C-alpha positions in Angstrom: -27.2 7.7 43.3 -25.1 10.1 41.3 -22.1 7.9 41.7 -24.0 4.8 40.4 -25.2 6.8 37.4 -21.6 8.0 36.7 -20.4 4.4 37.0 -23.0 3.2 34.5 -22.1 5.9 32.1 -18.4 5.1 32.3 -19.1 1.3 31.6 -21.4 2.2 28.7 -18.8 4.6 27.2 -16.0 1.9 27.4 -18.2 -0.9 26.1 -19.4 1.2 23.2 -15.9 2.4 22.3 -14.6 -1.1 22.1 -17.4 -1.9 19.7 -16.3 1.0 17.4 -16.4 -0.3 13.9 -13.6 0.4 11.6 -15.0 2.3 8.6 -11.8 3.7 7.1 -9.7 2.1 4.4 -6.0 2.2 4.5 -3.9 5.1 3.0 -1.1 4.3 0.5 1.6 6.9 -0.2 4.0 6.0 -3.1 7.5 7.4 -2.9 9.2 5.6 -5.8 8.7 5.3 -8.7 6.5 8.3 -8.9 3.9 8.8 -11.6 5.6 9.8 -14.9 9.1 9.1 -13.7 11.6 8.1 -16.4 14.2 5.6 -15.3 17.3 5.6 -17.5 18.0 2.3 -19.3 21.5 2.4 -18.0 20.2 1.9 -14.5 19.9 -1.8 -13.8 17.2 -1.8 -11.1 14.1 0.0 -10.1 13.5 0.9 -6.4 9.9 0.5 -5.2 9.0 2.4 -2.0 5.7 3.2 -0.3 4.0 3.6 3.0 0.7 2.2 4.1 -1.2 3.4 7.2 -4.6 2.5 8.8 -6.5 3.7 11.8 -6.8 0.2 13.2 -4.5 -2.5 11.8 -3.1 -3.5 8.4 -3.4 -7.1 7.2 -1.8 -7.7 3.8 -0.2 -6.2 0.7 -0.1 -7.2 -2.9 2.4 -5.3 -5.2 2.7 -5.9 -8.9 4.7 -4.3 -11.7 3.1 -5.0 -15.1 3.1 -3.4 -18.6 0.0 -2.4 -20.4 -0.3 -5.8 -22.0 -0.5 -7.4 -18.5 2.9 -8.9 -18.6 4.3 -9.2 -15.1 7.7 -7.9 -14.3 7.6 -8.2 -10.5 5.2 -9.2 -7.8 5.2 -9.4 -4.0 2.7 -10.4 -1.3 3.1 -10.1 2.4 1.1 -10.3 5.6 1.6 -7.0 7.4 0.8 -5.8 10.9 0.3 -2.6 12.8 -1.0 0.8 11.8 2.1 1.8 9.7 4.1 -0.1 7.2 7.1 1.0 5.2 8.0 -1.0 2.1 11.2 -0.8 0.1 12.5 -3.2 -2.4 13.9 -3.3 -5.9 13.8 -5.4 -9.1 16.2 -5.8 -12.0 15.4 -4.3 -15.3 15.6 -6.7 -18.2 17.3 -5.3 -21.3 14.6 -4.3 -23.8 14.3 -2.8 -27.3 15.2 0.7 -28.3 11.7 2.0 -27.4 10.6 3.5 -24.1 8.8 0.8 -22.0 5.8 1.9 -19.9 5.4 0.0 -16.6 2.6 0.3 -13.9 3.3 -0.3 -10.2 0.0 -1.3 -8.4 -0.1 -1.5 -4.6 -3.1 -3.1 -3.0 -3.4 -2.9 0.8 -6.1 -4.7 2.9 -6.8 -3.9 6.6 -8.0 -6.4 9.2 -11.6 -5.5 8.6 -11.2 -6.2 4.8 -11.2 -2.5 3.8 -9.0 -2.2 0.6 -7.0 0.6 -0.9 -5.3 0.6 -4.3 -2.7 3.1 -5.5 -0.7 3.0 -8.7 2.2 4.7 -10.4 3.0 4.7 -14.2 6.5 5.1 -15.1 8.9 4.8 -18.1 12.0 2.7 -18.6 14.2 4.6 -21.1 16.1 2.6 -23.9 
């Protein structure tokens, strides 16, 4: 009888664990450009780098670089898989006026259960 009860408990344990619902949203860690970075105008490209992690599985990413007026300077969308994802890319800086230009990098990550995380970094392009 003890063996039967133990067997039932083991079966219940494994069936309940497989039904464990994902309640955690992904985590985004931006490495570049960091908030308040100033990129010299003499540099011709900006490197974007971040990691995304999730306790279950990642699904997609949306990355945008915009200015405060909503003008888009760069965008990227991808399907991603697994629990860890490393992103590294760059975009060319267009020549601009003699003023500092403020840009915002926004990273939007979605996991397989549709939990979302958004992280952003505001940085300057020097003249």
